[in-house]
C-alpha positions as CSV (number, residue, x, y, z in Angstrom):
1,X,158.0,60.5,88.4
2,X,154.3,60.7,89.9
3,X,151.6,59.5,87.7
4,X,149.3,62.1,88.9
5,X,151.7,65.0,87.8
6,X,152.8,63.0,84.4
7,X,151.3,64.9,81.4
8,X,150.2,61.5,79.6
9,X,148.6,62.7,76.6
10,X,151.4,65.6,75.9
11,X,154.0,62.9,75.8
12,X,152.2,60.5,73.7
13,X,151.6,63.6,71.1
14,X,155.3,63.6,70.4
15,X,155.7,59.9,69.9
16,X,156.0,59.8,65.9
17,X,153.3,57.2,65.8
18,X,150.5,59.7,67.3
19,X,151.5,62.7,66.0
20,X,148.4,63.1,64.1
21,X,146.1,62.6,66.9
22,X,144.2,65.6,68.3
23,X,144.2,66.5,71.9
24,X,140.8,64.7,72.7
25,X,142.2,61.6,70.7
26,X,145.5,61.6,72.7
27,X,143.5,61.8,75.9
28,X,141.3,58.8,74.9
29,X,144.1,56.8,74.1
30,X,145.8,58.0,77.3
31,X,142.4,56.5,79.3
32,X,143.7,53.1,78.3
33,X,147.4,53.3,79.2
34,X,149.1,52.2,82.4
35,X,152.2,53.8,83.9
36,X,154.6,50.8,85.2
37,X,157.9,51.1,86.8
38,X,159.6,47.9,86.3
39,X,162.8,46.9,88.3
40,X,166.2,46.0,86.9
41,X,165.8,42.6,85.2
42,X,162.2,42.5,85.3
43,X,160.9,40.9,81.9
44,X,158.2,43.1,79.8
45,X,157.0,40.4,77.8
46,X,158.7,36.9,76.8
47,X,159.2,35.2,73.3
48,X,156.0,33.4,72.2
49,X,153.5,35.5,74.2
50,X,150.4,37.0,72.4
51,X,150.8,40.7,71.6
52,X,148.4,42.3,73.7
53,X,149.8,45.5,74.7
54,X,152.2,48.6,73.3
55,X,155.1,49.4,75.2
56,X,156.7,53.1,75.6
57,X,159.9,53.8,77.5
58,X,159.1,56.7,79.3
59,X,162.2,57.3,81.3
60,X,165.3,55.1,81.8
61,X,166.2,52.4,79.1
62,X,165.0,49.1,78.3
63,X,167.0,46.4,76.2
64,X,166.1,43.2,74.4
65,X,167.5,39.9,74.9
66,X,167.0,36.4,74.2
67,X,168.0,33.5,76.3
68,X,169.5,30.3,75.2
69,X,169.8,28.5,78.3
70,X,168.4,29.9,82.2
71,X,171.1,32.2,83.1
72,X,172.6,32.9,80.0
73,X,171.3,36.0,77.8
74,X,172.1,36.7,74.2
């Protein structure tokens, strides 16, 4: 997905959290957004980290897991 062709305000408008926002509000929200392409196995955030971002999966899938010991996921 090319960032220059992706209509982020339109995508945000269909998310239940943002359905009440009008187009100018969605555009302002989109200005603070970043499109990222993590690779398989990349960590988006870790347990205990301060919450500083809001994440939305646009395409593909993500999962949450907790590692008890190095190399083991739960």
